All heavy atoms as a GROMACS GRO file, in nm:
protein
  579
    1GLN      N    1  -1.019  -2.458   0.378
    1GLN     CA    2  -1.107  -2.520   0.464
    1GLN      C    3  -1.074  -2.481   0.608
    1GLN      O    4  -0.951  -2.461   0.635
    1GLN     CB    5  -1.100  -2.670   0.451
    1GLN     CG    6  -1.161  -2.720   0.320
    1GLN     CD    7  -1.202  -2.871   0.326
    1GLN    OE1    8  -1.168  -2.930   0.426
    1GLN    NE2    9  -1.255  -2.917   0.215
    2ILE      N   10  -1.174  -2.476   0.686
    2ILE     CA   11  -1.158  -2.431   0.831
    2ILE      C   12  -1.138  -2.562   0.914
    2ILE      O   13  -1.219  -2.655   0.905
    2ILE     CB   14  -1.275  -2.352   0.878
    2ILE    CG1   15  -1.289  -2.228   0.793
    2ILE    CG2   16  -1.256  -2.320   1.022
    2ILE    CD1   17  -1.420  -2.154   0.819
    3PRO      N   18  -1.031  -2.572   0.996
    3PRO     CA   19  -1.017  -2.681   1.086
    3PRO      C   20  -1.137  -2.705   1.175
    3PRO      O   21  -1.204  -2.601   1.216
    3PRO     CB   22  -0.893  -2.654   1.164
    3PRO     CG   23  -0.815  -2.555   1.083
    3PRO     CD   24  -0.922  -2.471   1.005
    4ALA      N   25  -1.176  -2.831   1.209
    4ALA     CA   26  -1.290  -2.864   1.291
    4ALA      C   27  -1.300  -2.788   1.420
    4ALA      O   28  -1.396  -2.732   1.464
    4ALA     CB   29  -1.309  -3.003   1.303
    5ASP      N   30  -1.184  -2.776   1.488
    5ASP     CA   31  -1.181  -2.708   1.622
    5ASP      C   32  -1.208  -2.564   1.612
    5ASP      O   33  -1.276  -2.505   1.691
    5ASP     CB   34  -1.051  -2.737   1.695
    5ASP     CG   35  -0.926  -2.686   1.622
    5ASP    OD1   36  -0.927  -2.687   1.501
    5ASP    OD2   37  -0.835  -2.640   1.695
    6ILE      N   38  -1.160  -2.497   1.507
    6ILE     CA   39  -1.183  -2.358   1.482
    6ILE      C   40  -1.336  -2.336   1.442
    6ILE      O   41  -1.394  -2.240   1.492
    6ILE     CB   42  -1.093  -2.302   1.371
    6ILE    CG1   43  -0.942  -2.316   1.418
    6ILE    CG2   44  -1.122  -2.157   1.338
    6ILE    CD1   45  -0.909  -2.237   1.547
    7LEU      N   46  -1.382  -2.427   1.357
    7LEU     CA   47  -1.522  -2.413   1.316
    7LEU      C   48  -1.616  -2.422   1.434
    7LEU      O   49  -1.715  -2.350   1.440
    7LEU     CB   50  -1.550  -2.519   1.212
    7LEU     CG   51  -1.686  -2.521   1.150
    7LEU    CD1   52  -1.716  -2.382   1.077
    7LEU    CD2   53  -1.706  -2.634   1.048
    8ASP      N   54  -1.591  -2.518   1.531
    8ASP     CA   55  -1.668  -2.526   1.648
    8ASP      C   56  -1.668  -2.401   1.727
    8ASP      O   57  -1.768  -2.350   1.774
    8ASP     CB   58  -1.614  -2.635   1.737
    8ASP     CG   59  -1.641  -2.781   1.682
    8ASP    OD1   60  -1.731  -2.789   1.603
    8ASP    OD2   61  -1.572  -2.871   1.731
    9LYS      N   62  -1.552  -2.337   1.744
    9LYS     CA   63  -1.547  -2.199   1.812
    9LYS      C   64  -1.620  -2.097   1.735
    9LYS      O   65  -1.689  -2.016   1.795
    9LYS     CB   66  -1.398  -2.160   1.828
    9LYS     CG   67  -1.320  -2.239   1.927
    9LYS     CD   68  -1.180  -2.180   1.935
    9LYS     CE   69  -1.093  -2.260   2.025
    9LYS     NZ   70  -0.954  -2.208   2.037
   10MET      N   71  -1.621  -2.097   1.606
   10MET     CA   72  -1.691  -2.003   1.526
   10MET      C   73  -1.837  -2.017   1.538
   10MET      O   74  -1.914  -1.922   1.547
   10MET     CB   75  -1.648  -2.005   1.377
   10MET     CG   76  -1.506  -1.954   1.354
   10MET     SD   77  -1.455  -1.982   1.182
   10MET     CE   78  -1.549  -1.858   1.096
   11MET      N   79  -1.882  -2.145   1.544
   11MET     CA   80  -2.025  -2.170   1.558
   11MET      C   81  -2.079  -2.115   1.690
   11MET      O   82  -2.197  -2.078   1.698
   11MET     CB   83  -2.051  -2.322   1.548
   11MET     CG   84  -2.020  -2.378   1.412
   11MET     SD   85  -2.104  -2.312   1.269
   11MET     CE   86  -2.262  -2.392   1.292
   12ASP      N   87  -1.995  -2.112   1.791
   12ASP     CA   88  -2.040  -2.058   1.923
   12ASP      C   89  -2.069  -1.905   1.918
   12ASP      O   90  -2.127  -1.853   2.009
   12ASP     CB   91  -1.938  -2.097   2.031
   12ASP     CG   92  -1.941  -2.239   2.064
   12ASP    OD1   93  -2.042  -2.312   2.036
   12ASP    OD2   94  -1.841  -2.289   2.122
   13LEU      N   95  -2.010  -1.842   1.819
   13LEU     CA   96  -2.016  -1.694   1.809
   13LEU      C   97  -2.151  -1.647   1.760
   13LEU      O   98  -2.190  -1.529   1.772
   13LEU     CB   99  -1.911  -1.640   1.718
   13LEU     CG  100  -1.765  -1.662   1.766
   13LEU    CD1  101  -1.671  -1.618   1.657
   13LEU    CD2  102  -1.739  -1.589   1.898
   14GLY      N  103  -2.232  -1.732   1.701
   14GLY     CA  104  -2.363  -1.686   1.641
   14GLY      C  105  -2.341  -1.657   1.496
   14GLY      O  106  -2.265  -1.719   1.422
   15ARG      N  107  -2.411  -1.556   1.451
   15ARG     CA  108  -2.417  -1.516   1.309
   15ARG      C  109  -2.276  -1.464   1.269
   15ARG      O  110  -2.222  -1.373   1.333
   15ARG     CB  111  -2.520  -1.406   1.290
   15ARG     CG  112  -2.522  -1.371   1.144
   15ARG     CD  113  -2.646  -1.284   1.118
   15ARG     NE  114  -2.652  -1.252   0.971
   15ARG     CZ  115  -2.651  -1.136   0.924
   15ARG    NH1  116  -2.654  -1.030   1.000
   15ARG    NH2  117  -2.660  -1.118   0.792
   16ILE      N  118  -2.226  -1.519   1.165
   16ILE     CA  119  -2.099  -1.477   1.106
   16ILE      C  120  -2.110  -1.448   0.960
   16ILE      O  121  -2.176  -1.519   0.881
   16ILE     CB  122  -1.997  -1.593   1.121
   16ILE    CG1  123  -1.971  -1.624   1.271
   16ILE    CG2  124  -1.857  -1.559   1.050
   16ILE    CD1  125  -1.874  -1.738   1.296
   17GLU      N  126  -2.061  -1.333   0.926
   17GLU     CA  127  -2.059  -1.290   0.786
   17GLU      C  128  -1.924  -1.316   0.732
   17GLU      O  129  -1.818  -1.304   0.804
   17GLU     CB  130  -2.095  -1.141   0.768
   17GLU     CG  131  -2.239  -1.106   0.803
   17GLU     CD  132  -2.268  -0.962   0.783
   17GLU    OE1  133  -2.240  -0.908   0.673
   17GLU    OE2  134  -2.307  -0.896   0.880
   18GLN      N  135  -1.915  -1.336   0.607
   18GLN     CA  136  -1.777  -1.352   0.542
   18GLN      C  137  -1.770  -1.265   0.420
   18GLN      O  138  -1.874  -1.236   0.355
   18GLN     CB  139  -1.742  -1.491   0.509
   18GLN     CG  140  -1.839  -1.563   0.405
   18GLN     CD  141  -1.795  -1.709   0.389
   18GLN    OE1  142  -1.715  -1.763   0.451
   18GLN    NE2  143  -1.847  -1.766   0.281
   19GLU      N  144  -1.647  -1.222   0.397
   19GLU     CA  145  -1.626  -1.134   0.280
   19GLU      C  146  -1.493  -1.173   0.216
   19GLU      O  147  -1.394  -1.186   0.288
   19GLU     CB  148  -1.617  -0.987   0.328
   19GLU     CG  149  -1.593  -0.897   0.208
   19GLU     CD  150  -1.595  -0.753   0.250
   19GLU    OE1  151  -1.702  -0.689   0.274
   19GLU    OE2  152  -1.485  -0.690   0.266
   20LYS      N  153  -1.487  -1.199   0.091
   20LYS     CA  154  -1.375  -1.236   0.019
   20LYS      C  155  -1.312  -1.104  -0.036
   20LYS      O  156  -1.377  -1.027  -0.102
   20LYS     CB  157  -1.405  -1.334  -0.101
   20LYS     CG  158  -1.290  -1.396  -0.156
   20LYS     CD  159  -1.333  -1.502  -0.250
   20LYS     CE  160  -1.210  -1.583  -0.305
   20LYS     NZ  161  -1.250  -1.692  -0.390
   21THR      N  162  -1.183  -1.088  -0.005
   21THR     CA  163  -1.107  -0.969  -0.050
   21THR      C  164  -1.062  -0.985  -0.191
   21THR      O  165  -1.062  -1.093  -0.245
   21THR     CB  166  -0.996  -0.934   0.040
   21THR    OG1  167  -0.896  -1.040   0.041
   21THR    CG2  168  -1.045  -0.914   0.187
   22ALA      N  169  -1.010  -0.877  -0.251
   22ALA     CA  170  -0.959  -0.878  -0.390
   22ALA      C  171  -0.843  -0.979  -0.408
   22ALA      O  172  -0.831  -1.036  -0.512
   22ALA     CB  173  -0.916  -0.741  -0.430
   23ASP      N  174  -0.770  -1.002  -0.302
   23ASP     CA  175  -0.658  -1.094  -0.309
   23ASP      C  176  -0.697  -1.240  -0.279
   23ASP      O  177  -0.611  -1.330  -0.275
   23ASP     CB  178  -0.538  -1.054  -0.224
   23ASP     CG  179  -0.566  -1.060  -0.072
   23ASP    OD1  180  -0.677  -1.099  -0.037
   23ASP    OD2  181  -0.472  -1.029   0.003
   24GLY      N  182  -0.830  -1.266  -0.256
   24GLY     CA  183  -0.873  -1.397  -0.236
   24GLY      C  184  -0.882  -1.442  -0.088
   24GLY      O  185  -0.936  -1.546  -0.057
   25THR      N  186  -0.835  -1.354   0.001
   25THR     CA  187  -0.844  -1.381   0.144
   25THR      C  188  -0.994  -1.373   0.192
   25THR      O  189  -1.067  -1.283   0.138
   25THR     CB  190  -0.760  -1.278   0.227
   25THR    OG1  191  -0.631  -1.283   0.175
   25THR    CG2  192  -0.764  -1.302   0.368
   26VAL      N  193  -1.034  -1.462   0.280
   26VAL     CA  194  -1.167  -1.451   0.333
   26VAL      C  195  -1.158  -1.401   0.472
   26VAL      O  196  -1.081  -1.451   0.560
   26VAL     CB  197  -1.240  -1.589   0.334
   26VAL    CG1  198  -1.375  -1.588   0.395
   26VAL    CG2  199  -1.246  -1.647   0.188
   27LYS      N  200  -1.238  -1.295   0.507
   27LYS     CA  201  -1.250  -1.235   0.638
   27LYS      C  202  -1.384  -1.265   0.696
   27LYS      O  203  -1.486  -1.268   0.621
   27LYS     CB  204  -1.223  -1.080   0.630
   27LYS     CG  205  -1.083  -1.048   0.587
   27LYS     CD  206  -1.070  -0.894   0.594
   27LYS     CE  207  -0.935  -0.851   0.558
   27LYS     NZ  208  -0.912  -0.710   0.560
   28TYR      N  209  -1.388  -1.296   0.822
   28TYR     CA  210  -1.511  -1.334   0.888
   28TYR      C  211  -1.548  -1.224   0.996
   28TYR      O  212  -1.457  -1.174   1.063
   28TYR     CB  213  -1.495  -1.465   0.963
   28TYR     CG  214  -1.462  -1.583   0.864
   28TYR    CD1  215  -1.337  -1.623   0.833
   28TYR    CD2  216  -1.570  -1.650   0.806
   28TYR    CE1  217  -1.315  -1.720   0.742
   28TYR    CE2  218  -1.549  -1.759   0.714
   28TYR     CZ  219  -1.423  -1.790   0.687
   28TYR     OH  220  -1.390  -1.889   0.600
   29PHE      N  221  -1.670  -1.189   0.998
   29PHE     CA  222  -1.720  -1.088   1.082
   29PHE      C  223  -1.836  -1.132   1.168
   29PHE      O  224  -1.917  -1.211   1.124
   29PHE     CB  225  -1.773  -0.965   1.002
   29PHE     CG  226  -1.663  -0.901   0.910
   29PHE    CD1  227  -1.642  -0.951   0.787
   29PHE    CD2  228  -1.589  -0.800   0.960
   29PHE    CE1  229  -1.540  -0.896   0.704
   29PHE    CE2  230  -1.490  -0.746   0.880
   29PHE     CZ  231  -1.462  -0.793   0.754
   30THR      N  232  -1.837  -1.091   1.294
   30THR     CA  233  -1.943  -1.125   1.386
   30THR      C  234  -1.976  -1.006   1.477
   30THR      O  235  -1.888  -0.929   1.509
   30THR     CB  236  -1.908  -1.251   1.471
   30THR    OG1  237  -2.026  -1.298   1.547
   30THR    CG2  238  -1.796  -1.224   1.563
   31GLY      N  239  -2.103  -1.005   1.525
   31GLY     CA  240  -2.138  -0.903   1.624
   31GLY      C  241  -2.185  -0.775   1.570
   31GLY      O  242  -2.145  -0.728   1.469
   32ASN      N  243  -2.284  -0.713   1.642
   32ASN     CA  244  -2.332  -0.579   1.622
   32ASN      C  245  -2.327  -0.504   1.750
   32ASN      O  246  -2.369  -0.547   1.855
   32ASN     CB  247  -2.478  -0.582   1.574
   32ASN     CG  248  -2.488  -0.633   1.432
   32ASN    OD1  249  -2.418  -0.589   1.343
   32ASN    ND2  250  -2.582  -0.728   1.415
   33PHE      N  251  -2.251  -0.391   1.752
   33PHE     CA  252  -2.229  -0.326   1.878
   33PHE      C  253  -2.263  -0.175   1.860
   33PHE      O  254  -2.264  -0.115   1.752
   33PHE     CB  255  -2.079  -0.330   1.910
   33PHE     CG  256  -2.029  -0.470   1.919
   33PHE    CD1  257  -1.972  -0.528   1.804
   33PHE    CD2  258  -2.055  -0.553   2.021
   33PHE    CE1  259  -1.926  -0.663   1.802
   33PHE    CE2  260  -2.016  -0.685   2.022
   33PHE     CZ  261  -1.951  -0.739   1.916
   34ASP      N  262  -2.304  -0.118   1.974
   34ASP     CA  263  -2.348   0.026   1.973
   34ASP      C  264  -2.231   0.117   2.008
   34ASP      O  265  -2.248   0.239   1.999
   34ASP     CB  266  -2.454   0.046   2.080
   34ASP     CG  267  -2.589  -0.028   2.038
   34ASP    OD1  268  -2.616  -0.033   1.910
   34ASP    OD2  269  -2.656  -0.079   2.123
   35SER      N  270  -2.119   0.067   2.040
   35SER     CA  271  -2.007   0.151   2.072
   35SER      C  272  -1.872   0.083   2.038
   35SER      O  273  -1.866  -0.040   2.030
   35SER     CB  274  -2.005   0.191   2.218
   35SER     OG  275  -1.970   0.077   2.302
   36TYR      N  276  -1.772   0.155   2.018
   36TYR     CA  277  -1.637   0.104   1.991
   36TYR      C  278  -1.591   0.024   2.111
   36TYR      O  279  -1.524  -0.088   2.097
   36TYR     CB  280  -1.539   0.213   1.962
   36TYR     CG  281  -1.398   0.165   1.950
   36TYR    CD1  282  -1.361   0.094   1.830
   36TYR    CD2  283  -1.303   0.178   2.044
   36TYR    CE1  284  -1.232   0.043   1.815
   36TYR    CE2  285  -1.172   0.131   2.032
   36TYR     CZ  286  -1.138   0.068   1.910
   36TYR     OH  287  -1.015   0.014   1.897
   37GLU      N  288  -1.623   0.062   2.233
   37GLU     CA  289  -1.580  -0.002   2.357
   37GLU      C  290  -1.638  -0.148   2.356
   37GLU      O  291  -1.566  -0.244   2.394
   37GLU     CB  292  -1.622   0.069   2.481
   37GLU     CG  293  -1.539   0.200   2.496
   37GLU     CD  294  -1.588   0.312   2.409
   37GLU    OE1  295  -1.704   0.309   2.359
   37GLU    OE2  296  -1.504   0.405   2.381
   38GLU      N  297  -1.766  -0.167   2.323
   38GLU     CA  298  -1.821  -0.293   2.312
   38GLU      C  299  -1.755  -0.385   2.216
   38GLU      O  300  -1.720  -0.503   2.238
   38GLU     CB  301  -1.973  -0.292   2.276
   38GLU     CG  302  -2.054  -0.234   2.387
   38GLU     CD  303  -2.206  -0.223   2.340
   38GLU    OE1  304  -2.250  -0.320   2.275
   38GLU    OE2  305  -2.269  -0.118   2.361
   39ALA      N  306  -1.729  -0.328   2.098
   39ALA     CA  307  -1.657  -0.402   1.993
   39ALA      C  308  -1.516  -0.442   2.033
   39ALA      O  309  -1.467  -0.550   2.009
   39ALA     CB  310  -1.652  -0.322   1.864
   40LYS      N  311  -1.451  -0.349   2.097
   40LYS     CA  312  -1.309  -0.382   2.152
   40LYS      C  313  -1.311  -0.494   2.246
   40LYS      O  314  -1.220  -0.574   2.252
   40LYS     CB  315  -1.249  -0.246   2.204
   40LYS     CG  316  -1.107  -0.270   2.241
   40LYS     CD  317  -1.049  -0.133   2.291
   40LYS     CE  318  -0.922  -0.149   2.360
   40LYS     NZ  319  -0.871  -0.027   2.420
   41THR      N  320  -1.411  -0.492   2.339
   41THR     CA  321  -1.421  -0.599   2.431
   41THR      C  322  -1.440  -0.736   2.369
   41THR      O  323  -1.378  -0.830   2.401
   41THR     CB  324  -1.540  -0.574   2.533
   41THR    OG1  325  -1.510  -0.452   2.599
   41THR    CG2  326  -1.558  -0.685   2.629
   42MET      N  327  -1.519  -0.736   2.265
   42MET     CA  328  -1.540  -0.863   2.189
   42MET      C  329  -1.413  -0.900   2.117
   42MET      O  330  -1.378  -1.024   2.119
   42MET     CB  331  -1.657  -0.852   2.082
   42MET     CG  332  -1.666  -0.972   1.994
   42MET     SD  333  -1.701  -1.120   2.079
   42MET     CE  334  -1.866  -1.156   2.014
   43LYS      N  335  -1.344  -0.807   2.066
   43LYS     CA  336  -1.212  -0.839   2.004
   43LYS      C  337  -1.116  -0.905   2.096
   43LYS      O  338  -1.049  -1.003   2.069
   43LYS     CB  339  -1.150  -0.716   1.944
   43LYS     CG  340  -1.013  -0.739   1.879
   43LYS     CD  341  -0.947  -0.597   1.853
   43LYS     CE  342  -0.793  -0.626   1.823
   43LYS     NZ  343  -0.706  -0.601   1.935
   44GLU      N  344  -1.112  -0.845   2.221
   44GLU     CA  345  -1.022  -0.900   2.323
   44GLU      C  346  -1.066  -1.046   2.362
   44GLU      O  347  -0.980  -1.135   2.379
   44GLU     CB  348  -1.021  -0.813   2.445
   44GLU     CG  349  -0.947  -0.680   2.412
   44GLU     CD  350  -0.975  -0.574   2.520
   44GLU    OE1  351  -1.043  -0.596   2.617
   44GLU    OE2  352  -0.918  -0.463   2.507
   45GLN      N  353  -1.198  -1.073   2.370
   45GLN     CA  354  -1.241  -1.202   2.398
   45GLN      C  355  -1.205  -1.295   2.284
   45GLN      O  356  -1.169  -1.417   2.318
   45GLN     CB  357  -1.396  -1.205   2.421
   45GLN     CG  358  -1.438  -1.132   2.545
   45GLN     CD  359  -1.589  -1.114   2.556
   45GLN    OE1  360  -1.660  -1.148   2.457
   45GLN    NE2  361  -1.639  -1.066   2.671
   46LEU      N  362  -1.218  -1.256   2.161
   46LEU     CA  363  -1.187  -1.344   2.044
   46LEU      C  364  -1.035  -1.376   2.045
   46LEU      O  365  -1.000  -1.486   2.030
   46LEU     CB  366  -1.229  -1.275   1.917
   46LEU     CG  367  -1.380  -1.266   1.893
   46LEU    CD1  368  -1.405  -1.176   1.772
   46LEU    CD2  369  -1.431  -1.405   1.861
   47THR      N  370  -0.957  -1.277   2.075
   47THR     CA  371  -0.813  -1.293   2.077
   47THR      C  372  -0.774  -1.394   2.183
   47THR      O  373  -0.694  -1.488   2.156
   47THR     CB  374  -0.740  -1.164   2.103
   47THR    OG1  375  -0.769  -1.068   1.993
   47THR    CG2  376  -0.586  -1.173   2.105
   48SER      N  377  -0.831  -1.384   2.308
   48SER     CA  378  -0.799  -1.478   2.408
   48SER      C  379  -0.859  -1.615   2.384
   48SER      O  380  -0.814  -1.715   2.448
   48SER     CB  381  -0.847  -1.421   2.541
   48SER     OG  382  -0.988  -1.418   2.552
   49SER      N  383  -0.956  -1.628   2.291
   49SER     CA  384  -1.013  -1.759   2.260
   49SER      C  385  -0.937  -1.824   2.146
   49SER      O  386  -0.981  -1.933   2.093
   49SER     CB  387  -1.161  -1.746   2.221
   49SER     OG  388  -1.233  -1.700   2.332
   50GLY      N  389  -0.835  -1.762   2.092
   50GLY     CA  390  -0.751  -1.823   1.990
   50GLY      C  391  -0.768  -1.764   1.849
   50GLY      O  392  -0.709  -1.812   1.758
   51PHE      N  393  -0.851  -1.660   1.839
   51PHE     CA  394  -0.856  -1.589   1.711
   51PHE      C  395  -0.763  -1.470   1.711
   51PHE      O  396  -0.804  -1.350   1.722
   51PHE     CB  397  -1.003  -1.543   1.688
   51PHE     CG  398  -1.106  -1.660   1.682
   51PHE    CD1  399  -1.183  -1.687   1.785
   51PHE    CD2  400  -1.112  -1.726   1.567
   51PHE    CE1  401  -1.283  -1.794   1.780
   51PHE    CE2  402  -1.202  -1.834   1.548
   51PHE     CZ  403  -1.291  -1.870   1.659
   52GLY      N  404  -0.635  -1.498   1.700
   52GLY     CA  405  -0.533  -1.397   1.708
   52GLY      C  406  -0.542  -1.280   1.605
   52GLY      O  407  -0.485  -1.180   1.630
   53GLY      N  408  -0.605  -1.314   1.493
   53GLY     CA  409  -0.617  -1.209   1.391
   53GLY      C  410  -0.743  -1.117   1.399
   53GLY      O  411  -0.775  -1.052   1.308
   54ALA      N  412  -0.807  -1.133   1.518
   54ALA     CA  413  -0.932  -1.057   1.532
   54ALA      C  414  -0.904  -0.901   1.528
   54ALA      O  415  -0.798  -0.857   1.570
   54ALA     CB  416  -0.992  -1.090   1.671
   55PHE      N  417  -0.996  -0.832   1.473
   55PHE     CA  418  -0.987  -0.690   1.465
   55PHE      C  419  -1.122  -0.624   1.465
   55PHE      O  420  -1.224  -0.689   1.456
   55PHE     CB  421  -0.913  -0.645   1.329
   55PHE     CG  422  -0.986  -0.686   1.214
   55PHE    CD1  423  -1.076  -0.615   1.138
   55PHE    CD2  424  -0.959  -0.819   1.153
   55PHE    CE1  425  -1.141  -0.655   1.023
   55PHE    CE2  426  -1.033  -0.870   1.037
   55PHE     CZ  427  -1.119  -0.777   0.973
   56VAL      N  428  -1.130  -0.493   1.485
   56VAL     CA  429  -1.256  -0.420   1.489
   56VAL      C  430  -1.271  -0.342   1.355
   56VAL      O  431  -1.191  -0.287   1.304
   56VAL     CB  432  -1.260  -0.314   1.604
   56VAL    CG1  433  -1.388  -0.233   1.596
   56VAL    CG2  434  -1.241  -0.380   1.737
   57ALA      N  435  -1.385  -0.368   1.298
   57ALA     CA  436  -1.429  -0.306   1.175
   57ALA      C  437  -1.577  -0.248   1.190
   57ALA      O  438  -1.642  -0.281   1.285
   57ALA     CB  439  -1.420  -0.394   1.054
   58ALA      N  440  -1.620  -0.166   1.096
   58ALA     CA  441  -1.757  -0.114   1.102
   58ALA      C  442  -1.816  -0.136   0.962
   58ALA      O  443  -1.747  -0.160   0.862
   58ALA     CB  444  -1.748   0.035   1.130
   59LYS      N  445  -1.948  -0.136   0.962
   59LYS     CA  446  -2.021  -0.155   0.837
   59LYS      C  447  -2.115  -0.038   0.820
   59LYS      O  448  -2.184   0.011   0.911
   59LYS     CB  449  -2.107  -0.283   0.842
   59LYS     CG  450  -2.159  -0.336   0.714
   59LYS     CD  451  -2.218  -0.470   0.726
   59LYS     CE  452  -2.253  -0.525   0.595
   59LYS     NZ  453  -2.308  -0.659   0.606
   60TYR      N  454  -2.108   0.028   0.695
   60TYR     CA  455  -2.183   0.146   0.664
   60TYR      C  456  -2.238   0.127   0.524
   60TYR      O  457  -2.157   0.097   0.432
   60TYR     CB  458  -2.092   0.267   0.685
   60TYR     CG  459  -2.165   0.399   0.655
   60TYR    CD1  460  -2.254   0.448   0.745
   60TYR    CD2  461  -2.140   0.473   0.541
   60TYR    CE1  462  -2.324   0.561   0.728
   60TYR    CE2  463  -2.209   0.595   0.518
   60TYR     CZ  464  -2.300   0.636   0.611
   60TYR     OH  465  -2.364   0.756   0.590
   61ASN      N  466  -2.368   0.147   0.512
   61ASN     CA  467  -2.433   0.128   0.381
   61ASN      C  468  -2.401  -0.004   0.319
   61ASN      O  469  -2.375  -0.013   0.199
   61ASN     CB  470  -2.399   0.246   0.293
   61ASN     CG  471  -2.466   0.374   0.327
   61ASN    OD1  472  -2.577   0.372   0.389
   61ASN    ND2  473  -2.414   0.488   0.294
   62GLY      N  474  -2.391  -0.110   0.401
   62GLY     CA  475  -2.371  -0.247   0.347
   62GLY      C  476  -2.227  -0.277   0.310
   62GLY      O  477  -2.200  -0.378   0.258
   63LYS      N  478  -2.134  -0.186   0.341
   63LYS     CA  479  -1.995  -0.207   0.312
   63LYS      C  480  -1.911  -0.199   0.436
   63LYS      O  481  -1.932  -0.109   0.524
   63LYS     CB  482  -1.938  -0.114   0.213
   63LYS     CG  483  -1.996  -0.120   0.070
   63LYS     CD  484  -1.930  -0.018  -0.014
   63LYS     CE  485  -1.913  -0.074  -0.153
   63LYS     NZ  486  -1.832  -0.002  -0.240
   64PHE      N  487  -1.810  -0.288   0.454
   64PHE     CA  488  -1.725  -0.285   0.562
   64PHE      C  489  -1.624  -0.174   0.556
   64PHE      O  490  -1.569  -0.144   0.442
   64PHE     CB  491  -1.648  -0.408   0.580
   64PHE     CG  492  -1.737  -0.522   0.634
   64PHE    CD1  493  -1.789  -0.620   0.557
   64PHE    CD2  494  -1.770  -0.524   0.770
   64PHE    CE1  495  -1.871  -0.717   0.598
   64PHE    CE2  496  -1.857  -0.620   0.823
   64PHE     CZ  497  -1.905  -0.713   0.734
   65ILE      N  498  -1.604  -0.095   0.656
   65ILE     CA  499  -1.516   0.017   0.671
   65ILE      C  500  -1.422  -0.004   0.789
   65ILE      O  501  -1.448  -0.085   0.870
   65ILE     CB  502  -1.585   0.154   0.677
   65ILE    CG1  503  -1.674   0.162   0.796
   65ILE    CG2  504  -1.664   0.175   0.545
   65ILE    CD1  505  -1.745   0.297   0.814
   66SER      N  506  -1.322   0.079   0.798
   66SER     CA  507  -1.228   0.063   0.905
   66SER      C  508  -1.293   0.105   1.045
   66SER      O  509  -1.388   0.187   1.040
   66SER     CB  510  -1.101   0.143   0.886
   66SER     OG  511  -1.125   0.280   0.902
   67ALA      N  512  -1.240   0.066   1.149
   67ALA     CA  513  -1.286   0.110   1.274
   67ALA      C  514  -1.281   0.260   1.293
   67ALA      O  515  -1.370   0.321   1.348
   67ALA     CB  516  -1.213   0.039   1.398
   68ASN      N  517  -1.170   0.312   1.249
   68ASN     CA  518  -1.148   0.465   1.262
   68ASN      C  519  -1.256   0.536   1.182
   68ASN      O  520  -1.318   0.634   1.227
   68ASN     CB  521  -1.014   0.503   1.206
   68ASN     CG  522  -0.902   0.463   1.300
   68ASN    OD1  523  -0.932   0.443   1.426
   68ASN    ND2  524  -0.786   0.450   1.255
   69GLU      N  525  -1.294   0.491   1.068
   69GLU     CA  526  -1.404   0.547   0.985
   69GLU      C  527  -1.536   0.540   1.061
   69GLU      O  528  -1.610   0.633   1.066
   69GLU     CB  529  -1.416   0.486   0.840
   69GLU     CG  530  -1.300   0.517   0.757
   69GLU     CD  531  -1.302   0.438   0.626
   69GLU    OE1  532  -1.318   0.313   0.636
   69GLU    OE2  533  -1.286   0.496   0.518
   70GLY      N  534  -1.558   0.419   1.118
   70GLY     CA  535  -1.683   0.399   1.198
   70GLY      C  536  -1.689   0.495   1.319
   70GLY      O  537  -1.791   0.548   1.348
   71ILE      N  538  -1.581   0.510   1.387
   71ILE     CA  539  -1.574   0.598   1.501
   71ILE      C  540  -1.606   0.747   1.459
   71ILE      O  541  -1.679   0.814   1.518
   71ILE     CB  542  -1.435   0.592   1.577
   71ILE    CG1  543  -1.425   0.457   1.638
   71ILE    CG2  544  -1.418   0.704   1.669
   71ILE    CD1  545  -1.282   0.430   1.691
   72GLU      N  546  -1.551   0.791   1.347
   72GLU     CA  547  -1.583   0.922   1.295
   72GLU      C  548  -1.732   0.938   1.269
   72GLU      O  549  -1.784   1.044   1.287
   72GLU     CB  550  -1.493   0.950   1.174
   72GLU     CG  551  -1.348   0.977   1.199
   72GLU     CD  552  -1.336   1.093   1.301
   72GLU    OE1  553  -1.389   1.202   1.276
   72GLU    OE2  554  -1.247   1.085   1.389
   73LEU      N  555  -1.791   0.830   1.209
   73LEU     CA  556  -1.932   0.842   1.177
   73LEU      C  557  -2.019   0.853   1.305
   73LEU      O  558  -2.124   0.902   1.298
   73LEU     CB  559  -1.976   0.725   1.096
   73LEU     CG  560  -1.926   0.719   0.947
   73LEU    CD1  561  -1.954   0.586   0.888
   73LEU    CD2  562  -1.984   0.831   0.872
   74LEU      N  563  -1.977   0.795   1.414
   74LEU     CA  564  -2.043   0.812   1.535
   74LEU      C  565  -2.044   0.948   1.605
   74LEU      O  566  -2.129   0.976   1.688
   74LEU     CB  567  -1.993   0.702   1.639
   74LEU     CG  568  -2.015   0.563   1.612
   74LEU    CD1  569  -1.939   0.467   1.712
   74LEU    CD2  570  -2.162   0.527   1.615
   75LYS      N  571  -1.950   1.032   1.562
   75LYS     CA  572  -1.939   1.157   1.624
   75LYS      C  573  -2.052   1.251   1.567
   75LYS      O  574  -2.107   1.242   1.463
   75LYS     CB  575  -1.807   1.218   1.587
   75LYS     CG  576  -1.694   1.150   1.654
   75LYS     CD  577  -1.562   1.217   1.620
   75LYS     CE  578  -1.449   1.143   1.697
   75LYS     NZ  579  -1.314   1.196   1.667
   0.00000   0.00000   0.00000
């Protein structure tokens, strides 16, 4: 379960997708960006807002991929 104070912060982010990994961990994703720089700025904002585990990822053909894979696809 997500603590109420964290849930409130998450609700302020807008649309959030979640994905359960093979080991049972749940990862939460938010935002659509046209560049890595925009995504990185959002990551920095999330980190400073208390989401210390924030990271940049990309989605391609409906699947999440690493930021590096996403950057390569932009080239």
